[in-house]
C-alpha positions in Angstrom: 100.9 135.5 117.0 100.6 137.2 113.6 102.9 136.0 110.8 102.1 138.7 108.3 103.6 141.7 110.1 106.4 143.0 108.0 108.1 146.0 109.7 107.2 147.4 113.0 108.8 150.3 115.0 108.1 150.3 118.7 109.6 150.6 122.2 110.3 147.6 124.4 110.8 147.4 128.2 111.6 144.1 129.9 111.3 143.2 133.6 111.7 140.2 135.9 108.8 139.5 138.2 109.4 137.1 141.1 106.8 134.4 142.0 105.1 136.5 144.7 104.2 139.2 142.1 103.1 137.0 139.3 99.5 136.5 140.3 99.1 140.2 141.3 100.5 141.1 138.0 97.9 139.1 136.1 95.0 140.6 138.1 96.3 144.1 137.5 96.9 143.7 133.8 93.4 142.6 133.2 92.1 145.9 134.3 93.8 147.6 131.3 94.3 144.9 128.7 92.5 141.9 127.3 93.8 138.4 126.8 95.3 137.8 123.4 93.3 135.5 121.1 96.3 133.2 120.9 95.8 132.4 124.6 92.0 131.8 124.6 91.2 128.2 125.5 94.7 127.3 126.3 95.7 125.6 129.6 96.5 128.4 132.1 96.0 130.8 129.2 99.5 130.0 128.0 100.9 128.6 124.7 104.3 127.1 124.0 106.8 129.3 122.2 110.1 128.3 120.6 112.8 130.6 119.4 116.0 129.7 117.6 118.7 132.3 117.7 121.3 132.6 114.9 124.8 133.9 115.6 128.3 133.8 114.3 130.9 131.3 115.6 132.4 134.0 117.8 128.9 135.0 119.2 129.2 138.5 117.7 125.4 139.2 118.0 125.2 138.0 121.6 128.3 140.0 122.7 126.8 143.2 121.4 123.8 142.6 123.6 125.8 141.8 126.6 127.9 145.0 126.1 124.6 146.9 125.8 125.7 148.4 122.5 123.5 151.2 121.2 123.0 149.4 117.9 122.1 145.7 118.2 120.8 143.1 115.8 119.1 139.8 116.4 118.3 137.1 113.9 115.8 134.4 114.9 113.3 131.8 113.9 110.1 131.2 115.8 107.6 128.4 115.9 104.8 127.0 118.1 104.4 123.3 117.4 105.7 120.4 115.4 102.9 120.3 112.8 104.4 120.1 109.3 102.0 122.7 107.9 102.7 125.3 110.5 104.9 128.2 109.3 108.2 129.2 110.8 108.6 132.9 111.5 111.8 134.6 110.5 112.7 137.8 112.2 115.4 140.5 111.9 115.3 142.7 115.0 117.2 146.0 115.1 117.4 147.6 118.5 118.6 151.1 119.1 118.5 151.6 122.9 114.8 151.0 123.7 113.5 151.6 120.2 113.0 148.5 118.1 112.6 147.9 114.4 111.5 144.4 113.5 111.1 142.8 110.1 109.1 139.6 110.1 107.6 137.1 107.8 106.4 133.5 107.7 108.1 130.6 105.8 106.9 127.2 104.9 108.9 124.5 106.7 110.1 122.7 103.5 112.0 125.9 102.5 113.9 126.4 105.8 117.0 124.4 104.9 117.4 126.3 101.7 117.0 129.7 103.4 119.6 128.7 106.1 122.0 127.8 103.3 121.7 131.4 102.0 119.1 131.1 99.3 116.1 133.5 99.0 112.7 131.8 99.2 110.4 132.1 96.2 107.0 133.7 96.8 105.2 130.3 97.0 107.4 129.4 100.0 106.3 132.4 102.0 103.1 132.4 104.2 101.8 135.5 102.3 102.1 136.8 98.7 102.5 140.3 99.9 105.6 141.9 98.4 106.7 143.1 101.8 107.2 139.4 102.8 109.9 139.0 100.3 111.6 142.2 101.4 111.7 140.9 105.0 113.1 137.5 103.7 115.8 139.3 101.7 116.8 141.3 104.8 117.0 138.1 106.9 119.1 136.2 104.4 121.4 139.2 103.7 122.0 139.8 107.5 122.6 136.1 108.0 125.3 136.0 105.3 126.9 139.2 106.4 127.3 137.9 109.9 128.1 134.4 108.8 125.4 133.3 111.3 123.9 129.9 111.8 121.4 128.5 114.3 123.1 128.4 117.8 120.5 128.2 120.6 116.9 127.3 121.2 114.8 129.0 123.9 111.5 127.6 125.1 108.9 129.2 127.2 105.2 129.3 128.1 103.7 132.6 127.0 100.7 134.5 128.3 99.9 137.6 126.2 97.7 140.6 126.5 96.8 143.4 124.1 95.4 146.9 124.9 91.8 147.6 123.9 93.0 149.9 121.1 95.6 147.3 119.9 98.4 149.8 120.6 100.3 148.0 123.3 101.2 144.3 123.8 102.3 142.7 127.0 103.7 139.2 127.4 104.5 137.1 130.4 107.0 134.3 129.7 107.5 131.5 132.3 109.1 128.1 132.5 112.0 129.3 130.3 114.6 126.9 129.1 117.8 127.5 126.9 119.5 124.7 125.1 122.1 124.1 122.5 120.9 122.7 119.2 121.1 119.1 118.3 119.1 116.7 116.2 115.8 118.1 114.8 116.1 121.9 114.3 112.4 122.5 115.1 112.2 120.1 118.0 109.5 120.7 120.6 111.4 119.1 123.5 114.5 120.2 125.4 117.1 117.8 126.8 119.5 119.0 129.5 119.0 122.7 129.1 121.9 125.0 129.8 119.5 127.3 131.7 116.1 126.6 133.2 114.0 129.1 135.1 110.7 127.8 136.6 110.1 130.6 139.1 108.9 134.0 138.3 108.1 135.5 134.9 109.8 137.7 132.3 107.5 140.6 131.5 107.8 142.5 128.3 105.8 145.6 127.4 105.7 146.8 123.8 104.3 150.2 123.0 104.5 152.5 120.0 105.0 156.0 121.5 104.3 156.9 125.1 105.0 154.7 128.1 101.5 154.0 129.6 101.0 155.8 133.0 99.2 152.8 134.5 102.2 150.5 133.8 104.7 153.1 135.0 102.9 153.2 138.4 102.8 149.4 138.7 106.5 149.2 138.0 107.2 151.9 140.7 104.9 150.3 143.4 106.0 146.7 142.7 109.7 147.6 142.4 110.1 145.5 139.3 113.6 144.8 138.2 115.0 145.0 134.6 117.7 142.5 135.6 117.4 138.9 134.7 118.5 136.5 137.5 121.8 135.0 136.6 122.0 132.1 139.1 120.0 129.6 137.0 121.9 127.0 135.0 125.5 126.8 133.8 125.8 129.8 131.6 124.2 133.1 130.9 123.1 134.2 127.4 121.7 137.6 126.4 119.1 136.2 124.1 115.8 137.0 125.8 113.3 139.2 124.0 
């Protein structure tokens, strides 16, 4: 996924597709979208995807999501492997109902501890020299300090992604989802004793800039897709997906 995107405004809709719909879904999507380049050549067209969610000690961010507040924020870090030269994405996601604003940038791994301590990275520690990268970093650090947030949870999944032919829409299918508390290496690529593990079905997320695509609306109607995430997996439920 791209690490140089700075600020994006879009709509997001998320659904849970049970196992019996997963293969039908893939066949249907390919009529309207093409496989994202990140998936080309990967086993089963999926790549591993790790997200670290930051929150306050009283889970202020998470409770806003659970209550379905109209104005929600998420602070997170994302990475794809344990290679020391791979950047870590930092994101500030501001969600107002279904409309999302997202500030994003890429950070060199050696700067991560300093940023999490509340210090702004210098330009050489960012994955791009574009001035907007520093703006996104400043927003991330400021939001983290205002919330007194720290890394709390790690989510792992296998992601299959598609993009529309005009690059206006993006659709992701997340499977084999695990949620764990953090211990040891912050950027670990393994999960021990996850709090939640879902290995059946997929979480489908559609991102679009303006108008809900008619073809997807029809598929949701015919397939009776649910926007509810199953809550009977694991020991606890967290509102961190997406």
